[in-house]
C-alpha positions in Angstrom: -15.3 13.7 -11.2 -13.0 11.2 -9.5 -11.3 11.8 -6.1 -7.6 11.5 -5.5 -5.5 11.8 -2.4 -1.8 11.2 -1.6 0.1 11.2 1.7 3.8 11.3 2.5 4.8 11.7 6.1 5.6 10.0 9.4 2.1 8.6 10.2 0.5 5.5 8.8 -0.8 6.5 5.3 -3.7 4.0 5.0 -6.1 5.4 7.6 -5.4 9.0 6.4 -6.0 8.4 2.7 -9.0 6.1 3.4 -10.6 8.7 5.6 -10.1 11.5 3.0 -11.2 9.2 0.2 -14.5 8.6 2.0 -14.9 12.4 2.4 -14.5 12.9 -1.3 -17.1 10.3 -2.1 -20.3 12.2 -2.6 -22.1 10.1 -5.2 -22.0 6.5 -6.5 -18.5 5.8 -7.6 -17.7 2.6 -9.5 -14.3 1.6 -8.1 -11.6 2.5 -5.7 -8.0 1.7 -5.1 -5.1 2.4 -2.7 -1.3 2.1 -3.2 1.0 1.8 -0.2 4.8 1.8 -0.1 5.7 -1.3 1.9 9.0 -3.2 2.3 10.7 -1.2 -0.5 7.9 -1.8 -3.0 4.6 -0.3 -4.0 1.6 -2.6 -3.3 -1.6 -1.7 -5.1 -5.0 -2.8 -3.9 -8.1 -2.0 -6.0 -11.7 -3.2 -6.4 -14.7 -2.6 -8.5 -17.5 -1.1 -6.4 -17.8 1.4 -3.6 -15.0 2.3 -1.2 -16.5 -0.1 1.4 -15.7 -3.0 -1.0 -12.0 -2.0 -1.1 -12.0 -1.4 2.7 -13.4 -4.9 3.4 -10.9 -6.5 1.0 -8.1 -5.0 3.1 -9.4 -6.0 6.5 -6.9 -9.0 6.8 -4.1 -7.5 4.8 -1.0 -5.5 5.7 -1.8 -1.8 5.4 1.4 -0.5 7.0 3.4 2.2 5.3 3.8 6.0 5.6 3.5 6.7 1.9 0.2 6.1 0.1 -2.2 7.4 -2.5 -5.7 6.5 -3.4 -8.5 7.0 -5.9 -12.3 6.7 -6.2 -13.5 6.5 -9.8 -16.4 7.9 -11.7 -15.9 6.2 -15.1 -15.4 8.3 -18.2 -13.4 5.8 -20.3 -13.8 2.1 -19.9 -16.3 0.0 -17.8 -16.4 -0.3 -14.0 -13.9 -3.2 -13.6 -11.0 -3.9 -11.3 -8.5 -3.5 -14.2 -9.9 0.0 -14.9 -9.7 1.0 -11.2 -6.9 3.3 -10.1 -4.0 3.5 -9.3 -2.6 2.7 -12.7 0.9 1.6 -13.4 3.1 1.9 -16.4 4.2 -1.1 -18.5 7.4 -1.4 -16.5 5.4 -1.0 -13.2 7.9 1.6 -12.0 5.6 4.7 -12.5 2.2 4.8 -10.9 -0.6 7.4 -11.2 -4.0 8.4 -9.9 -5.9 10.8 -12.2 -8.9 13.1 -12.0 -10.2 14.4 -15.3 -10.4 13.4 -18.9 -7.7 13.1 -21.6 -9.8 13.9 -24.6 -7.2 12.7 -27.1 -6.3 9.5 -25.3 -7.3 7.2 -28.2 -4.8 8.8 -30.6 -2.1 8.8 -27.9 -2.9 5.1 -27.1 -2.5 4.2 -30.8 0.9 5.9 -30.9 2.0 4.0 -27.8 0.8 0.7 -29.3 3.1 1.4 -32.2 5.9 1.6 -29.6 4.9 -1.9 -28.3 3.0 -0.7 -25.3 0.3 -3.1 -24.2 -2.7 -2.1 -22.0 -4.5 -4.1 -19.3 -7.5 -1.8 -19.1 -9.5 0.7 -21.1 -8.8 4.1 -19.4 -7.3 7.3 -20.5 -5.4 7.3 -17.2 -3.5 4.1 -18.1 -2.5 5.8 -21.4 -1.4 8.9 -19.4 1.0 6.9 -17.1 2.5 5.0 -20.1 2.9 8.2 -22.0 5.0 9.6 -19.1 7.1 6.5 -19.1 7.5 6.6 -22.9 8.7 10.3 -22.8 11.1 9.5 -20.0 12.7 6.7 -21.9 12.7 8.4 -25.3 14.3 11.6 -24.2 16.4 10.1 -21.3 15.0 12.7 -18.9 13.9 12.6 -15.3 10.4 12.0 -14.2 9.5 15.6 -13.6 10.7 16.6 -17.1 8.8 13.6 -18.6 5.6 14.8 -16.9 6.0 18.3 -18.2 6.6 16.9 -21.7 3.4 14.8 -21.4 1.3 17.7 -20.3 2.1 19.4 -23.5 0.5 16.5 -25.5 -2.8 15.9 -23.6 -6.1 17.6 -24.2 -8.8 18.2 -21.7 -8.9 19.0 -18.0 -6.9 16.9 -15.6 -5.3 16.8 -12.2 -3.1 13.8 -11.3 -0.5 12.5 -8.9 2.5 10.5 -10.1 4.7 8.2 -8.1 8.0 6.7 -9.2 9.3 3.6 -7.4 12.9 4.7 -8.1 12.2 7.9 -6.1 9.6 6.5 -3.7 9.5 9.4 -1.2 8.4 12.0 -3.8 5.1 12.7 -5.5 4.7 14.8 -8.6 1.3 16.6 -8.5 0.0 18.1 -11.7 -2.9 20.4 -12.4 -4.0 20.8 -16.0 -7.1 22.8 -15.5 -8.6 20.5 -12.9 -8.8 20.9 -9.1 -5.7 20.2 -7.0 -5.0 21.1 -3.4 -1.7 20.5 -1.6 -1.4 20.6 2.2 1.7 20.5 4.4 1.9 19.7 8.1 4.7 21.7 9.7 5.5 18.7 11.9 6.1 16.4 9.0 8.7 16.5 6.2 7.3 16.2 2.7 8.6 16.7 -0.8 6.2 17.4 -3.6 7.1 18.4 -7.1 4.5 20.4 -9.1 
């Protein structure tokens, strides 16, 4: 399975999420990515290959920010490419997601989204998932948490995922649909997580 981690707090997110991502890596993963909230926008870095490839690509880049989430991928849908690496963003690029698990009915959902003029840059079920969330939010004019709940009613298979909305940047929505998900809280830091 893939490994996901998210951090909201007062410390620098990059070293925390990178360290935990390395701890989650117990076999040969095919890609890795990190998203960091910097200067009022989410910056996504991702690479095909092991975590060290991502880490080396970030050596001379700005990794500041106290909000971050990351992913190491073990491919189930789509080849091991940079486009298929997580985090994934919705078509509007406002909603972002890291996902562990498999959406068994992703192809059917993808075809429905294509009928609604959604276009896809990769081949993963996770990209379908983030766009499905955005689609539900727009169609029903509901908040992100409600859109995530509506989406979970449509997906088949076991999944755990973390959703980030650039319009509400200091909140993650964590979802467990039969996967493994752990949430920790440091008493010295303030965090908000919806689940």
